MARMI-322056 format. One record per residue: residue number from 0; residue in one letter; x, y, z of N, C-alpha, C in turn. Coordinates in pm, whole numbers, always signed. Example, Ala and Ser with C-alpha at 12.3 -4.5 7.8 and 13.67 -1.06 7.14 Angstrom:
<nodes>
[node 0; 'a'; [+1319; -569; +780]; [+1230; -450; +780]; [+1320; -330; +780]],
[node 1; 's'; [+1285; -225; +708]; [+1367; -106; +714]; [+1290; +3; +787]],
</nodes>
This chain:
<nodes>
[node 0; 'm'; [+1802; +2807; +1672]; [+1879; +2896; +1537]; [+1761; +2865; +1454]],
[node 1; 's'; [+1735; +2768; +1425]; [+1704; +2716; +1326]; [+1582; +2622; +1351]],
[node 2; 'd'; [+1492; +2615; +1234]; [+1412; +2529; +1306]; [+1487; +2431; +1181]],
[node 3; 'h'; [+1502; +2464; +1067]; [+1556; +2385; +989]; [+1686; +2303; +958]],
[node 4; 'a'; [+1719; +2242; +1088]; [+1847; +2150; +1075]; [+1890; +2072; +1024]],
[node 5; 'p'; [+1987; +2035; +928]; [+1992; +1903; +835]; [+2011; +1767; +936]],
[node 6; 'p'; [+1957; +1739; +961]; [+1987; +1523; +971]; [+2118; +1551; +1065]],
[node 7; 'i'; [+2187; +1527; +1165]; [+2257; +1507; +1222]; [+2286; +1388; +1274]],
[node 8; 'p'; [+2326; +1305; +1190]; [+2396; +1213; +1307]; [+2433; +1192; +1408]],
[node 9; 'c'; [+2370; +1149; +1555]; [+2503; +1033; +1707]; [+2431; +949; +1735]],
[node 10; 'n'; [+2554; +957; +1857]; [+2517; +814; +1860]; [+2510; +804; +2033]],
[node 11; 'w'; [+2418; +749; +2141]; [+2398; +743; +2216]; [+2550; +579; +2295]],
[node 12; 'd'; [+2588; +723; +2352]; [+2703; +648; +2450]; [+2605; +586; +2569]],
[node 13; 'g'; [+2488; +564; +2642]; [+2429; +491; +2716]; [+2336; +684; +2831]],
[node 14; 'e'; [+2447; +748; +2787]; [+2434; +847; +2884]; [+2346; +1021; +2806]],
[node 15; 'a'; [+2450; +1021; +2700]; [+2365; +1133; +2571]; [+2415; +1059; +2482]],
[node 16; 'f'; [+2314; +1201; +2343]; [+2368; +1174; +2255]; [+2484; +1256; +2173]],
[node 17; 'a'; [+2601; +1227; +2149]; [+2636; +1326; +2074]; [+2676; +1306; +1932]],
[node 18; 'p'; [+2718; +1417; +1807]; [+2765; +1363; +1715]; [+2817; +1283; +1662]],
[node 19; 'v'; [+2809; +1196; +1545]; [+2980; +1154; +1504]; [+3073; +1133; +1450]],
[node 20; 's'; [+3059; +1302; +1412]; [+3174; +1297; +1396]; [+3225; +1491; +1408]],
[node 21; 'q'; [+3370; +1583; +1412]; [+3354; +1692; +1412]; [+3297; +1732; +1368]],
[node 22; 'r'; [+3294; +1685; +1292]; [+3183; +1785; +1071]; [+3060; +1780; +1159]],
[node 23; 'f'; [+2983; +1616; +1226]; [+2830; +1691; +1273]; [+2827; +1781; +1401]],
[node 24; 'a'; [+2985; +1780; +1485]; [+2925; +1857; +1591]; [+2967; +2004; +1551]],
[node 25; 'k'; [+3051; +2013; +1447]; [+3023; +2182; +1418]; [+2866; +2213; +1325]],
[node 26; 'l'; [+2818; +2129; +1259]; [+2658; +2158; +1250]; [+2611; +2197; +1337]],
[node 27; 'a'; [+2605; +2062; +1438]; [+2522; +2118; +1535]; [+2524; +2239; +1657]],
[node 28; 'd'; [+2670; +2313; +1608]; [+2699; +2400; +1663]; [+2652; +2555; +1593]],
[node 29; 'k'; [+2663; +2506; +1487]; [+2520; +2578; +1435]; [+2450; +2563; +1443]],
[node 30; 'f'; [+2328; +2521; +1415]; [+2229; +2498; +1426]; [+2137; +2481; +1628]],
[node 31; 'f'; [+2241; +2417; +1648]; [+2141; +2453; +1820]; [+2261; +2514; +1843]],
[node 32; 'i'; [+2132; +2583; +2012]; [+2209; +2652; +2148]; [+2238; +2593; +2251]],
[node 33; 'i'; [+2344; +2637; +2315]; [+2378; +2482; +2487]; [+2310; +2614; +2554]],
[node 34; 'g'; [+2254; +2391; +2607]; [+2159; +2504; +2757]; [+2059; +2447; +2732]],
[node 35; 'e'; [+1948; +2462; +2587]; [+1866; +2469; +2502]; [+1783; +2371; +2499]],
[node 36; 'i'; [+1661; +2312; +2492]; [+1646; +2199; +2562]; [+1554; +2119; +2354]],
[node 37; 'y'; [+1580; +2036; +2262]; [+1546; +2027; +2215]; [+1473; +1868; +2166]],
[node 38; 'a'; [+1285; +1883; +2122]; [+1312; +1701; +2108]; [+1359; +1655; +1984]],
[node 39; 'm'; [+1392; +1534; +2014]; [+1423; +1472; +1906]; [+1354; +1285; +1901]],
[node 40; 'v'; [+1346; +1336; +1753]; [+1216; +1251; +1655]; [+1295; +1208; +1581]],
[node 41; 'v'; [+1333; +1043; +1599]; [+1346; +934; +1508]; [+1330; +926; +1398]],
[node 42; 'e'; [+1420; +908; +1297]; [+1379; +924; +1188]; [+1444; +821; +1073]],
[node 43; 'q'; [+1389; +726; +1091]; [+1472; +587; +1014]; [+1435; +671; +830]],
[node 44; 'p'; [+1569; +546; +759]; [+1569; +584; +618]; [+1516; +554; +597]],
[node 45; 'r'; [+1464; +585; +476]; [+1337; +495; +391]; [+1459; +422; +289]],
[node 46; 's'; [+1327; +301; +260]; [+1437; +186; +179]; [+1420; +253; +49]],
[node 47; 'r'; [+1514; +142; +20]; [+1612; +227; -148]; [+1424; +85; -161]],
[node 48; 'a'; [+1494; -23; -182]; [+1318; -27; -265]; [+1197; +4; -246]],
[node 49; 's'; [+1166; +69; -100]; [+1007; +141; -160]; [+989; +205; -267]],
[node 50; 'h'; [+1180; +319; -216]; [+1168; +471; -369]; [+1200; +361; -478]],
[node 51; 'n'; [+1226; +243; -560]; [+1324; +163; -651]; [+1149; +155; -684]],
[node 52; 'h'; [+1045; +99; -547]; [+929; +45; -650]; [+805; +167; -659]],
[node 53; 'q'; [+856; +233; -585]; [+758; +386; -690]; [+781; +425; -828]],
[node 54; 'f'; [+853; +417; -891]; [+980; +446; -1016]; [+871; +314; -1110]],
[node 55; 'a'; [+873; +232; -1057]; [+870; +130; -1140]; [+678; +115; -1123]],
[node 56; 'w'; [+637; +160; -1098]; [+439; +151; -1068]; [+449; +297; -1163]],
[node 57; 'l'; [+507; +379; -1131]; [+542; +485; -1211]; [+548; +561; -1419]],
[node 58; 'h'; [+619; +450; -1379]; [+678; +409; -1499]; [+548; +340; -1653]],
[node 59; 'd'; [+549; +224; -1546]; [+414; +153; -1601]; [+247; +261; -1589]],
[node 60; 'a'; [+229; +303; -1450]; [+140; +423; -1547]; [+123; +529; -1638]],
[node 61; 'w'; [+269; +548; -1640]; [+256; +687; -1768]; [+325; +633; -1893]],
[node 62; 'm'; [+282; +480; -1910]; [+305; +463; -2041]; [+189; +404; -2131]],
[node 63; 'n'; [+51; +361; -1969]; [-73; +367; -2018]; [-142; +448; -1953]],
[node 64; 'l'; [-120; +518; -1969]; [-220; +674; -1971]; [-317; +678; -2083]],
[node 65; 'p'; [-420; +696; -2089]; [-525; +757; -2151]; [-469; +843; -2250]],
[node 66; 'e'; [-515; +803; -2389]; [-476; +886; -2483]; [-501; +1027; -2524]],
[node 67; 'd'; [-638; +1036; -2391]; [-678; +1225; -2425]; [-607; +1280; -2303]],
[node 68; 'i'; [-526; +1184; -2220]; [-433; +1308; -2142]; [-294; +1238; -2130]],
[node 69; 'a'; [-277; +1120; -2219]; [-121; +1164; -2262]; [-90; +1276; -2252]],
[node 70; 'h'; [-77; +1323; -2354]; [+17; +1455; -2420]; [-14; +1504; -2284]],
[node 71; 'l'; [-75; +1575; -2207]; [-66; +1637; -2054]; [+57; +1585; -1965]],
[node 72; 'y'; [+123; +1483; -2017]; [+230; +1436; -1917]; [+370; +1400; -2036]],
[node 73; 'p'; [+449; +1472; -2099]; [+551; +1425; -2107]; [+663; +1308; -2068]],
[node 74; 's'; [+639; +1348; -1967]; [+714; +1232; -1927]; [+718; +1176; -1769]],
[node 75; 'e'; [+750; +1132; -1707]; [+683; +1079; -1550]; [+717; +1135; -1467]],
[node 76; 'd'; [+779; +1155; -1485]; [+873; +1301; -1381]; [+730; +1440; -1407]],
[node 77; 'h'; [+735; +1479; -1499]; [+514; +1592; -1517]; [+445; +1453; -1501]],
[node 78; 'l'; [+448; +1353; -1445]; [+300; +1285; -1431]; [+357; +1281; -1249]],
[node 79; 'r'; [+417; +1254; -1193]; [+509; +1235; -1061]; [+443; +1367; -1012]],
[node 80; 'k'; [+546; +1426; -1061]; [+490; +1636; -977]; [+389; +1667; -990]],
[node 81; 'r'; [+264; +1657; -1141]; [+106; +1659; -1082]; [+42; +1617; -961]],
[node 82; 'a'; [+68; +1505; -1002]; [+121; +1422; -921]; [+54; +1476; -752]],
[node 83; 'l'; [+206; +1463; -689]; [+201; +1501; -586]; [+100; +1700; -560]],
[node 84; 'i'; [+162; +1715; -646]; [+57; +1855; -630]; [-30; +1883; -581]],
[node 85; 'e'; [-145; +1764; -719]; [-316; +1707; -673]; [-284; +1682; -511]],
[node 86; 'a'; [-241; +1549; -468]; [-269; +1537; -330]; [-167; +1636; -205]],
[node 87; 'g'; [-193; +1746; -259]; [-106; +1843; -146]; [+15; +1835; -105]],
[node 88; 'y'; [+47; +1766; -185]; [+256; +1755; -134]; [+301; +1945; -299]],
[node 89; 'y'; [+260; +2028; -189]; [+344; +2140; -291]; [+384; +2276; -202]],
[node 90; 'h'; [+447; +2361; -255]; [+482; +2519; -220]; [+413; +2596; -279]],
[node 91; 'e'; [+319; +2648; -215]; [+258; +2760; -241]; [+324; +2935; -302]],
[node 92; 'l'; [+292; +2943; -438]; [+351; +3105; -400]; [+236; +3212; -491]],
[node 93; 'a'; [+147; +3355; -378]; [+39; +3399; -390]; [+121; +3532; -457]],
[node 94; 'v'; [+82; +3575; -603]; [+113; +3645; -639]; [-33; +3714; -714]],
[node 95; 'd'; [-5; +3809; -683]; [-106; +3968; -698]; [-63; +4046; -829]],
[node 96; 'a'; [-151; +4012; -906]; [-124; +4003; -1040]; [-221; +4217; -1090]],
[node 97; 'g'; [-265; +4238; -985]; [-345; +4365; -993]; [-497; +4343; -1064]],
[node 98; 's'; [-543; +4306; -1198]; [-642; +4231; -1207]; [-661; +4057; -1278]],
[node 99; 'r'; [-805; +4045; -1304]; [-730; +3909; -1345]; [-698; +3841; -1472]],
[node 100; 'a'; [-737; +3967; -1597]; [-685; +3975; -1744]; [-545; +3997; -1700]],
[node 101; 'a'; [-501; +4019; -1591]; [-301; +4011; -1567]; [-250; +3878; -1499]],
[node 102; 'a'; [-348; +3851; -1436]; [-349; +3702; -1341]; [-358; +3627; -1479]],
[node 103; 'l'; [-447; +3648; -1577]; [-398; +3496; -1688]; [-293; +3489; -1763]],
[node 104; 'r'; [-232; +3624; -1774]; [-87; +3678; -1827]; [-10; +3574; -1788]],
[node 105; 'v'; [-10; +3607; -1616]; [+73; +3576; -1566]; [+98; +3442; -1569]],
[node 106; 'a'; [-4; +3370; -1523]; [-24; +3197; -1500]; [+34; +3136; -1686]],
[node 107; 'a'; [+4; +3216; -1741]; [+45; +3197; -1883]; [+169; +3145; -1865]],
[node 108; 'a'; [+279; +3215; -1801]; [+441; +3205; -1819]; [+456; +3183; -1743]],
[node 109; 'v'; [+413; +3113; -1641]; [+472; +3020; -1516]; [+527; +2889; -1608]],
[node 110; 'p'; [+484; +2836; -1728]; [+539; +2695; -1809]; [+674; +2762; -1806]],
[node 111; 'a'; [+746; +2869; -1857]; [+779; +2902; -1910]; [+933; +2899; -1792]],
[node 112; 'l'; [+864; +2913; -1715]; [+968; +2945; -1561]; [+998; +2828; -1487]],
[node 113; 'd'; [+891; +2725; -1462]; [+885; +2624; -1407]; [+839; +2480; -1543]],
[node 114; 'e'; [+826; +2445; -1625]; [+762; +2313; -1639]; [+682; +2230; -1499]],
[node 115; 'f'; [+715; +2200; -1459]; [+637; +2137; -1341]; [+557; +2201; -1245]],
[node 116; 'a'; [+571; +2302; -1286]; [+482; +2383; -1192]; [+297; +2386; -1216]],
[node 117; 'f'; [+222; +2481; -1113]; [+89; +2415; -1187]; [+13; +2581; -1161]],
[node 118; 'a'; [+2; +2659; -1179]; [-87; +2776; -1177]; [-218; +2797; -1166]],
[node 119; 'k'; [-253; +2799; -1101]; [-437; +2901; -1028]; [-430; +3050; -1041]],
[node 120; 'v'; [-530; +2997; -1149]; [-610; +3192; -1112]; [-767; +3191; -1034]],
[node 121; 'e'; [-768; +3323; -940]; [-837; +3345; -900]; [-856; +3462; -838]],
[node 122; 'g'; [-937; +3517; -974]; [-961; +3688; -951]; [-836; +3704; -1044]],
[node 123; 'p'; [-768; +3849; -935]; [-648; +3901; -944]; [-490; +3801; -925]],
[node 124; 'i'; [-531; +3662; -847]; [-445; +3614; -767]; [-400; +3486; -817]],
[node 125; 'v'; [-256; +3455; -845]; [-248; +3339; -949]; [-149; +3318; -786]],
[node 126; 'l'; [-215; +3197; -869]; [-143; +3078; -704]; [-40; +2980; -792]],
[node 127; 'i'; [+74; +2954; -722]; [+204; +2931; -829]; [+261; +2779; -735]],
[node 128; 'r'; [+218; +2643; -795]; [+212; +2523; -659]; [+354; +2469; -778]],
[node 129; 'r'; [+442; +2423; -712]; [+547; +2376; -738]; [+550; +2235; -635]],
[node 130; 'a'; [+583; +2143; -730]; [+569; +1985; -671]; [+722; +2021; -534]],
[node 131; 'k'; [+622; +1950; -442]; [+791; +1928; -311]; [+896; +1804; -360]],
[node 132; 's'; [+949; +1845; -323]; [+1121; +1698; -369]; [+1058; +1602; -305]],
[node 133; 'q'; [+1130; +1431; -348]; [+1066; +1382; -310]; [+1168; +1275; -330]],
[node 134; 's'; [+1329; +1348; -270]; [+1427; +1309; -260]; [+1490; +1270; -103]],
[node 135; 'm'; [+1563; +1177; -148]; [+1522; +1132; +43]; [+1641; +1251; +132]],
[node 136; 'r'; [+1664; +1320; +33]; [+1763; +1459; +170]; [+1615; +1521; +163]],
[node 137; 'a'; [+1560; +1565; +106]; [+1464; +1628; +134]; [+1333; +1551; +161]],
[node 138; 'm'; [+1324; +1454; +176]; [+1135; +1412; +249]; [+1193; +1262; +303]],
[node 139; 'g'; [+1198; +1304; +448]; [+1168; +1194; +538]; [+1172; +1045; +519]],
[node 140; 'a'; [+1135; +960; +601]; [+1047; +827; +543]; [+887; +780; +545]],
[node 141; 'r'; [+854; +904; +627]; [+734; +901; +700]; [+673; +953; +557]],
[node 142; 'q'; [+740; +1056; +586]; [+621; +1159; +462]; [+685; +1149; +299]],
[node 143; 'f'; [+797; +1042; +293]; [+775; +990; +148]; [+659; +837; +164]],
[node 144; 'y'; [+712; +793; +235]; [+577; +695; +218]; [+429; +735; +202]],
[node 145; 'e'; [+391; +872; +286]; [+272; +909; +238]; [+218; +967; +168]],
[node 146; 's'; [+346; +1031; +98]; [+341; +1103; -26]; [+325; +976; -192]],
[node 147; 'k'; [+399; +913; -158]; [+423; +786; -287]; [+251; +705; -224]],
[node 148; 'a'; [+201; +713; -144]; [+15; +637; -140]; [-25; +745; -181]],
[node 149; 'a'; [-34; +839; -165]; [-120; +975; -203]; [-84; +988; -346]],
[node 150; 'i'; [-16; +976; -400]; [-24; +994; -628]; [+29; +858; -655]],
[node 151; 'm'; [+1; +719; -543]; [-74; +617; -636]; [-209; +617; -629]],
[node 152; 'q'; [-266; +678; -555]; [-397; +693; -543]; [-495; +822; -705]],
[node 153; 'v'; [-370; +893; -675]; [-440; +1034; -768]; [-385; +976; -856]],
[node 154; 'i'; [-285; +885; -950]; [-241; +842; -1092]; [-381; +715; -1040]],
[node 155; 'a'; [-374; +591; -973]; [-434; +527; -1022]; [-605; +639; -1047]],
[node 156; 'd'; [-600; +667; -1034]; [-805; +718; -1060]; [-767; +802; -1175]],
[node 157; 'm'; [-650; +830; -1194]; [-631; +844; -1336]; [-738; +764; -1458]],
[node 158; 'l'; [-631; +673; -1393]; [-632; +546; -1472]; [-720; +426; -1486]],
[node 159; 'g'; [-815; +492; -1417]; [-936; +394; -1320]; [-910; +306; -1339]],
[node 160; 'v'; [-805; +278; -1216]; [-788; +147; -1165]; [-793; +191; -1025]],
[node 161; 't'; [-758; +33; -903]; [-725; +96; -788]; [-565; +127; -772]],
[node 162; 'a'; [-598; +161; -610]; [-399; +204; -600]; [-379; +5; -554]],
[node 163; 'k'; [-419; -65; -545]; [-334; -179; -494]; [-283; -237; -620]],
[node 164; 'e'; [-347; -149; -739]; [-350; -280; -895]; [-186; -240; -955]],
[node 165; 'l'; [-169; -100; -949]; [-91; -4; -962]; [+19; -64; -895]],
[node 166; 'r'; [+2; -105; -730]; [+172; -120; -639]; [+133; -286; -628]],
[node 167; 'k'; [+87; -380; -757]; [+97; -497; -775]; [+201; -518; -915]],
[node 168; 'r'; [+103; -379; -1025]; [+234; -433; -1129]; [+370; -357; -1096]],
[node 169; 'g'; [+445; -246; -969]; [+514; -229; -957]; [+614; -310; -866]],
[node 170; 'e'; [+486; -421; -823]; [+652; -514; -758]; [+635; -621; -890]],
[node 171; 'a'; [+575; -624; -979]; [+597; -719; -1020]; [+726; -723; -1161]],
[node 172; 'a'; [+736; -541; -1162]; [+859; -483; -1238]; [+963; -510; -1206]],
</nodes>
């Protein structure tokens, strides 16, 4: 029915997987068709420690931004979301504005709609990029760890340090 079923906790009873409660059984009925075969992927939850570590090194990085670019990132969220976009973790919307002049006007309006979005003009087309959410619900463990490493590299490059140095700063915090 849908490729986007939410996580449904199941219990292995030695013969089959079954939703852990009636609530999740109803959710499975909503998203899956009886008799269909589905590939199951086990997704381990990410650790709270890793989540907290990201925000520790991110805070340190934001506090130490060079003065010539610090004004571009008024908060840690601005820095994180721009790094996510730079690392390729974004949703993109293409808008045909009809002309380059109109595209420039559309792009100029994007920050008023979403202060974290990034607009890129290519001829008459405006590409609007919004960072993917790193919330535990939106991003599984593997993608979170990959995105964390990617934004760490983007931000380390901005600061002129190595990702390893940023990681150590976060661990010390």
